[in-house]
N, C-alpha and C positions, 0 to 999 in steps of 0.2 A: 307136444313139448319136445325139445331137442337138447342135446348135451354139447356145450361148447368147451373144448379143451384148450387151456392156455398154460403159460409158464407158471401161473399162480394158482392153478387148480382147474377143476372141471366144474361147470355150472349148468344147472338145469334152467333153461330159458324158454319163455313163451311170449307171444304177442298178447295184446289185450284188446277185446275180451277173449278169453280162451275158448277155442272151438275145436273139438277133436277132429272135425272134418277138414279143418284148415291145414293144408300141407306147407304153408309158408313158414320159414324159420324166422327167429327173432334176431338174426344177424346174417351177414353175407361175407364174401371174400374180402371186401374192403375193410370191414371191422377186424377180421383175422389178420390181415396184412399190417394194420396199424398196431395191433397188440403184439405181434411178433417183433416189429421194429422197436417198440418201447421196451420189450424184454431183452433186447440185445441179440436176437437170433439173426441168422444170415449175415454174419460179419459186422453187424452194427453194434456200437457201444450202447449199453443199457441207458435209458433215460431216467434221470432222477425225478421221480413223481412224488416226492415227499413234501413238496411245498404247496403253493397255491395253484391248484389245477382246475382248469375250466374246460368242460366238454360241451361243445356246441353241436346241436343237431343229432345227438344220439337217438336213434329212431325207436328202439324198443328196450333200451337200457343195457345192452350187451357191453358197451364200453364202460359205463358207470359201474355196473356190477363187478366186472373183472378188475377194474382199477381200485375200487373200494376194498376189495379183498387183498390187493397187492400192497396197500398202504398200511402203515402202523396205526394203532388206535390213537396215538398222540398227534398224528398229522391233522391239519385243518380239514374240515369237511370239503369234499370235492363238490364243485359247483356244476350242475348240469343245466344247460339252457336249451329250451326247445319251444316249439309252437303247438305241439300236439298234446291234447288232454289224454288221449289214449296212450301215447308214448310215456307220459308221466305215470299213468296208472300201471303200465307194463313194468316200468323201472321199479316202482314200489313193490309190486308183486314178486318180481325177480329177486330183489334184495331179500325179501322175507323168506322165499322158498329156499334160498341158499344160505340162510342163517346169518345174514349180514345186517348189522345195526342200521336202521333207516337214517339215523342221525349222521351217518358218514357221507351222505349225499344230500346236498341242498338243491332242490329242484326249482328253477326259475322259468318263467315264461319269457318270450322274446321281448316283451314290453316292460318287464321289471327292470329296476335299476341294476346296471352291470356291476360286477365286483370291482373293488378299488385297485386290486393288484392281481396280476396273473403271471405266474412263473412258467407254467406249461399250458399252452392253448392247443387243444385238439379239436379239429373241425371235421365233422362228417358233412361233406359237401351236400347241400340241399338241392332239391329239384329246381327251386326258384333262385335265379341269379340275383333278383332284387332282394330277397331275404338275406342272402349271403352278404350283399353290399351293405344293407342296413346294419347287420350284426357286426361286421368288421368295423364299421364306423363307430358303433356303440362301444365296442371292446377296445379299440385302439388306445384310448387314454390310459387303460390299465396295463398295457403291454410295455415292457422296458427292454433295454438293449440286450439283456441276458435271457429274455423269454424264449423258450423253445416253442416254435409254432410248427405243427404238423397237421396237414389235412389228409383226408382219405376219401376215396370214392371209386366207383367202377369207371372203367375207361369211357363208357358212354356218358358219364356224368361230369367229366372234367374236360373243359374246353380251353382254348386260348383265352377267351373272355374271363374264365374262372381265374386263371393265373394272373391276368392283368389286374383283376380286382385286388388280389393279395399284394401284388407289386405296388399298385397305386396307393393303397391305404396303409399297408404295414411295412413293406420293404422288399428287397430282392427275393425272387422266388424261382424255384426250379422243381422239376418233377423226377420221380424215380422211374425205373423200368417197370413195365407191366408184369404183374404176377397174378395168374388166374383171373385175368381181365380186370384187375384192380391196380390202382396207382396210389402213390403217396405224393403229397405236396410239401416241400420244405421251404419255409419262409424265414428270412433273417430280419428281424425288426430293425428299422432305421429310426432312431429317436428324433432325427432332424427333419423328417417328413412333416409338412404342415398338417395339423389336425383340423379337418373341416367337418361340419355337420352333414349328415346324410340327407338325401332329398325326400325322405318319407316322413309322414304320410303324403300321398299324392291325391289331388282332387281334380275332377273334371265335370263338365255339365253334360247331362244326358241329351242325346240327339232328338231332333224334332219329331221323328216317327214313333215315339214311345208313349203317346197318349198323355194321360194325366201327369206323368212324371217328366214330361219333356222340359228341358232346361233346368231341371233340379240338379243340385250339386251332390256328387257321390264322393265319399272319402274312402281311400284304400290305404291301409298299412301295407308294408312290404310283405310279399309272399302271397297276396290274394290273386286268384286267377284273373287274367286280363285286367291288370291294375290300371292301365292307362286308357282303356276304352271299354265300351259295353260289348260283351261277347254275344255271338249270334244266337246261341241257345236261349239266353236270358231275354234277348230282344224279341224272339219268337214267343216265348212264354208270356211276356208282358202284353202281347196282343190278344191273349186268350184267357186271361185270369177270370175266375169267378167273381161275382159282385154280390156277396151275401148281404142281407139286411139285418138291422137290429144289433143288439149287444152280443154279437157272436165272438167266439174265441178262435183265433187263427194262429197257426204255428208256421213260421218260415223255417223249415228244417234243412240244415246244411246251408245256412243263410248267406255265406260269403259276405259281400259288402252290404247286404240288406236291401238291395233294390227291389226285389220281388215283394218282400214284406212291406216296404214303404208304399209301393203301388197299391197293395191290398188295403193298407190303412187309409189311403186317400180315397179309395173307392167305397169303403165302408167306415164312415166317420164314427160310428158307435162301437166298432170292433175293438177288442183287446188283443194286442199282438204279442207273440213270444218269438224271439229269434234264438235259434240254437245252432251251434257249430262246435266241432271238436278243436278248431283252431282259435287260439286266443286273439290273434291278429284279426281274424275274420269277425269275431263278435265285437271287438273294439271298433272295427270299421263300420259294422252294421249300426251300432249305437250312435256313432258320430254322424252317419248318414241320416238316420231317423231323426235325431234331435235337431239337426240343422234344417230339416224340412218340415217337421211337425211340431217342434217346440218342446219345452221341458214338461208340459202338463199332460200330454197325451199318454194314456195308459200303455205300457209296454214292458216286457221283461227281456233280459239278455242273458243267456245261459251258455256257458262253456261246459260241454259234457258229452256223454256217449248217447247220441241220438235222443230218443224220447224217454230214456230211463228215469228222468226226474219229473215227468209229467204224470199227473194223477189219471188213472184209468177212467175212461168215459167222460172226460172233462172238456174235450176239444170238438169244435164244429168243422173246421177245415184245416187240413195240412197241405202246404205247398212245398214240393220237394224236387230238387234237381240233384239226384244222388251222384257221388263220384264213383267211377269204375276203375280207379287206380289206387293202390296202396303203395306209395312211393313209386318204384319202377314196375311193380307187379300189377297185372290186370286181374281183377277179382270182382265178383258180384256179391261178395259176403257183406260189404258195408251197405249196399242197396237193400239187400234182403233184411238186414237188421232194422233198417229205417222203415221198411214196409211193415214188418211185424210189429215194431214198436208203435207205429202210427195206428194200426188196427186196434191195438189195445187202448190207446189214448183217446180214440174217437168215440163219441157217443153214438147210439143207434141212429142211423140216418146221416151220420157225419161222412165227410168226403175227403179222400186223398187224391190230390192232383199231382201228377208226376210228369216231368219232361225228361226225355232221354234220347240218345241216338237210336235210330230205328233198329239197327242191327243187334242191340242188346237184348231184345225180346222180353222187356219188362212185363208185357201184357200176360205172358204165361204165368209168371210168378204172382201177379196181382189176382188173376182168376183163381189160382190155387188158394190164395190166402183169403180173399174176399168173396169168392164165388161169383164175381162179376167184374167187368172191366170194359169201359167205353172209350173209344177214340174220339177225343174232343177236336183235335186238329192235327194235321201232319204236313210235312213238306218233304222234299227228297232226302233231307238229313235227319230231321227230328220228328218225334211224335209226342203229343200231349195226351195223357191217359187219365181217366177218372174212375175211381173205385169207390163204392159206397158200402159202409158197414151196415149190414142187415141185422 
């Protein structure tokens, strides 16, 4: 846990779930730059944040926590919009530990109905340009000529294409000078710009070399990895999936658009599938993909959550997992390790965890440590598929 000092006070902040071994902070220089600007530091005039404020993409609640403390109790609740379940949990925990009433922040997913009016729109630029495009389209009707629009991000996150999106959807846009490798984006809303619907969700047919799922339609909401095509890692995984028999319980952990779980369901007609991801857009994509190809009556659950935390211990036969190794811009194995640990707890004796990952990540070491065994199912120059059995 670390202490963020702002013009409105100092706040103890942490990511979620809290891990004393995790050295990553719950904010960065881009968050600090935006908060300094809003407070009127560095020759800028203070921004009036007493009206209808919406914060888009606040990663761990640093912005929402700081601004909730800056606003009076009579101000309308601040609206926080994000795609991360873990980010929402972090915000809730950070508000509580700093003694801020949770009712001062309304937490929405990127798929929820947008607010009707926005006086101040603050945008933490996401890694996905598609997600930014989708959200700007969704929020544009609530923006008016007097809306203050300020974005923030590290220099490596803000590109010409980022600025063009703001310009095309909201209005004239410029950037600040870089400070500690962070920039601000200033956008002046143009009410005369035509309001057009965004292009999401996107759909495509799976290629011919994907076996039983060949030609099947995949649905992707904005922000899903490789939204316009099948990524090479998933393609490789599809060629080597297990084919369990009978009424087994299978979990597609970190499901993304649900292609892997859909393939498992087709290979095992009696299986009950559970799809889990911490992304609201991912789980919505997986459900749309599954229902479009297997119909409304096939048994399946779709959970937004923290890995296997909601799964009963000893209740699962097979876990299929393609773990992420990035947390926003930071490279970390913490998420994968939580997924492996949670999978071991959820598996019945004899149950199997199947993992695909880049060869250089060394997941076999972690799996042997946890399970006492690990087998290489298949590999190529880039990827390796591993199988661990709960004894």
